[in-house]
C-alpha positions in Angstrom: 132.3 119.9 105.4 130.2 117.9 103.0 130.8 114.1 103.5 129.0 113.1 100.4 131.9 114.2 98.1 135.3 112.9 99.0 138.1 115.4 98.8 140.5 115.1 95.9 144.0 114.5 97.1 146.2 117.6 96.7 149.4 117.3 94.7 152.3 118.6 96.8 153.9 121.8 95.4 157.3 120.1 95.0 155.8 117.4 92.7 153.9 119.8 90.4 156.9 120.7 88.2 157.7 117.0 87.8 154.1 116.2 86.8 154.1 119.1 84.3 157.4 117.9 82.8 156.0 114.3 82.4 152.8 115.6 80.8 154.7 117.7 78.3 157.2 114.9 77.5 154.3 112.5 76.9 152.6 115.0 74.6 155.9 115.5 72.7 156.3 111.8 72.3 152.8 111.4 70.9 153.5 114.1 68.4 156.8 112.7 67.3 155.6 109.1 66.9 152.5 110.1 64.9 154.5 112.4 62.5 154.6 109.7 59.9 150.9 109.6 59.5 150.8 113.3 58.6 152.9 112.8 55.4 151.0 113.3 52.2 150.2 110.0 50.6 150.9 109.6 46.9 147.4 108.2 46.3 144.2 107.5 48.3 143.3 104.2 49.8 142.3 101.7 47.1 144.7 103.4 44.5 148.3 103.0 43.4 150.7 105.5 41.8 151.9 105.1 38.2 154.6 106.9 36.4 154.3 108.8 33.2 156.2 107.1 30.4 159.5 108.9 29.7 158.9 111.6 32.2 160.5 112.1 35.7 157.9 114.7 36.6 154.5 113.2 35.8 152.4 110.5 37.4 148.8 109.6 38.3 146.8 107.4 40.6 144.7 104.5 39.4 142.2 102.2 41.1 143.8 99.0 42.5 141.5 97.0 40.2 142.5 98.7 36.9 145.6 98.9 34.7 147.2 102.3 34.1 146.0 104.3 31.1 148.0 104.7 27.9 151.1 106.8 28.7 151.5 105.5 32.2 153.2 102.4 33.7 153.3 100.8 37.1 156.5 101.5 39.1 158.8 98.4 39.5 158.0 96.2 42.5 159.9 97.4 45.6 160.4 100.9 44.1 156.9 102.3 44.5 156.6 105.8 46.2 154.2 105.8 49.1 154.4 109.4 50.3 155.4 112.7 48.9 159.2 113.2 49.1 159.9 109.7 50.4 162.9 107.7 49.2 161.3 106.4 46.0 159.4 109.7 45.2 162.8 111.5 45.2 164.4 108.6 43.2 161.8 108.8 40.4 162.3 112.6 40.1 165.7 111.8 38.5 164.8 108.5 36.7 162.3 107.5 34.0 160.5 104.4 32.8 159.8 103.3 29.3 156.4 101.9 28.1 157.4 98.4 29.4 158.2 99.7 32.9 162.0 99.4 32.4 164.3 102.1 33.7 165.7 104.3 31.0 167.7 106.8 33.1 
């Protein structure tokens, strides 16, 4: 026996299924808690989404330091969609904004 390398302790056979279950449960927990980060963002970092005036199906992203182009308006504060199919994205699929950013339907 080589004394320079200590032997790794052996895991008893009875404990192996428990260890496997804990490993799999931990991996599942990591996957579930990180699911939010996999959602598609409406815009890239440094941008904000804007609605197309009078349309419930159009929109665009603009740099945080610029106003929206003609034909687009900012979403009302507190009603800005962050991710595809989130609460506000679904809401704005059925509602529109006028040129002043007021809801019209």
